[in-house]
Structures are given as C-alpha cells and as structure tokens.
C-alpha positions in Angstrom: 51.4 26.1 134.0 53.7 27.4 131.3 52.4 30.1 129.1 49.5 31.0 131.4 50.5 34.7 131.2 50.0 34.8 127.4 47.4 37.3 126.2 44.4 35.7 124.4 44.8 36.1 120.6 42.7 38.3 118.5 39.3 36.6 117.7 39.6 34.6 114.5 36.8 36.5 112.8 38.9 39.7 112.9 42.4 38.3 112.7 43.0 39.4 109.1 41.7 43.0 109.9 43.9 43.2 113.0 47.0 41.9 111.0 46.3 44.5 108.3 46.0 47.3 111.0 49.3 46.2 112.5 51.1 46.0 109.2 49.8 49.5 108.2 50.8 51.1 111.4 53.8 49.3 112.9 56.5 51.2 111.0 55.2 54.6 112.0 54.5 53.5 115.6 58.1 52.3 115.7 59.5 55.6 114.4 57.3 57.5 116.8 58.4 55.4 119.8 62.0 55.6 118.8 61.8 59.4 118.6 60.2 59.5 122.0 62.4 56.9 123.7 65.7 57.3 122.0 66.4 53.6 121.8 65.4 51.2 119.0 65.1 48.1 121.1 62.9 49.9 123.7 60.8 51.3 120.8 60.3 47.7 119.4 59.4 46.4 122.8 57.0 49.4 123.4 55.2 48.8 120.1 55.1 45.1 120.7 53.3 45.7 124.0 50.8 48.1 122.5 49.9 45.9 119.6 49.9 42.7 121.7 47.5 44.3 124.2 45.3 45.6 121.4 44.7 42.2 119.8 42.4 40.8 122.6 40.5 44.1 122.7 40.2 44.4 118.9 36.5 43.9 118.7 35.9 46.6 121.3 38.4 48.8 119.5 36.5 48.4 116.2 33.3 49.4 118.0 34.9 52.6 119.3 34.3 56.0 117.7 37.9 55.9 116.3 40.0 52.7 116.4 43.0 54.7 115.2 42.6 57.2 118.0 42.2 54.4 120.6 45.3 52.6 119.4 47.2 55.9 119.2 46.2 56.7 122.8 47.6 53.3 123.9 50.9 54.0 122.1 51.1 57.5 123.6 50.4 56.1 127.1 53.0 53.3 126.8 55.7 55.7 125.5 54.9 58.1 128.3 55.0 55.3 130.9 58.5 54.4 129.6 59.8 57.9 129.7 58.4 58.7 133.2 61.3 59.2 135.6 63.8 58.9 132.8 66.1 61.9 132.1 64.3 64.1 129.6 66.3 65.2 126.6 66.5 69.0 126.2 64.1 70.4 123.6 61.8 67.4 123.7 58.4 68.6 122.5 56.5 66.5 125.0 58.0 68.6 127.9 56.7 71.9 126.6 53.5 71.1 124.6 50.3 69.3 125.3 50.6 65.6 124.3 48.4 65.9 121.2 50.3 69.0 120.0 53.7 67.4 120.6 52.5 64.2 118.8 51.4 66.1 115.7 54.6 68.2 115.7 56.7 65.1 116.0 54.9 63.2 113.3 54.8 66.1 110.8 58.1 67.9 111.4 60.4 65.3 112.8 59.1 62.1 111.0 58.1 64.2 108.0 54.6 62.8 107.5 52.1 64.8 105.6 49.5 66.4 108.0 46.8 64.2 106.6 48.8 61.0 107.2 49.7 62.1 110.7 46.0 62.8 111.3 45.1 59.3 110.2 47.6 57.7 112.6 46.3 59.8 115.5 42.7 59.2 114.6 42.0 62.8 113.9 40.1 64.5 111.1 42.5 66.5 108.8 41.1 69.9 109.7 41.4 69.1 113.4 45.0 68.0 112.9 45.8 71.1 110.9 44.4 73.3 113.7 46.3 71.3 116.3 49.5 71.8 114.3 49.0 75.5 113.9 48.3 75.8 117.7 51.4 73.9 118.5 53.5 76.0 116.2 52.1 79.2 117.7 52.7 77.9 121.2 56.3 77.1 120.4 56.7 80.6 118.8 55.3 82.1 122.0 57.8 80.1 124.1 60.7 81.2 121.9 59.8 84.5 120.3 62.1 85.7 117.6 64.0 88.8 118.5 64.3 90.3 115.1 63.8 94.0 114.4 
C-alpha cells in the first residue's frame, strides 16, 4: 500500500501550536545541525526527521516538563547519530566537552545567540545555561591552558 510508512500527522487540535513551534525553531535547528554535520543538505534532512518525528508525539511532548528540552534532545541525538562513525573535524567541541556543554558553546559562541536565547532552545533556565557555559569555558581553558608569564 503506497504511503503506509508515512508518520501520522500532528493531532488537529494542536496543529497550529506545532506549526508555530517548528517555525520558531527551524532556523536555529538548521544552523546547529549544519555546524555539527558540515553539510547543508544533511542538516535539512536531519531537522526534517526530528520535526517529522516530533509531530505525532506533540501531545506527549507538551505534557513533558520541558517541550523545548525534549525536542532539543531529539535534535542532539539525531545529529550525533549522523556523525557517529564519520570523520571528526579537528577542534569540534563535541569531541572534548559533554554534549550539553558543547551545545551551549556552539549556540553562544559559534552561532552567536545570546545565552538566554540559547537556553530557550535547549530548554534550560537562563541561570542553568550560564553556569553550563562557564563550566564549558573553564573546561576548555583547562584543556588548553595559556602559557603566558
């Protein structure tokens, strides 16, 4: 039967909210995926998979403690899946930091998002994101201490 592998759509009651979520997050998700994957077409496909899989689970996602964190976790997992086994680029944050630290660094320093905006995309409270960023910066400094003096 043609089309039997199609995902069920988002329930009609929440379709508008889901569309708004996708519209608000898609560009940053694409920029993040592109930075992680290094290929625009792969980034678009990655984000398409994440948002496509999220639609049928939207009601459950809305009932979670943090819908943004749940969606971000899906995006992180999909980008990780796509980079597993691939040649790692030197200096890539995700090879030397915890995933959450690497993500906040990538969003804030590489994509130049304000910390509060990065926190929102990751589903974190601003103080939590700031502490995560400080810890990531400290960990990077410890990996590459300056030899001044």
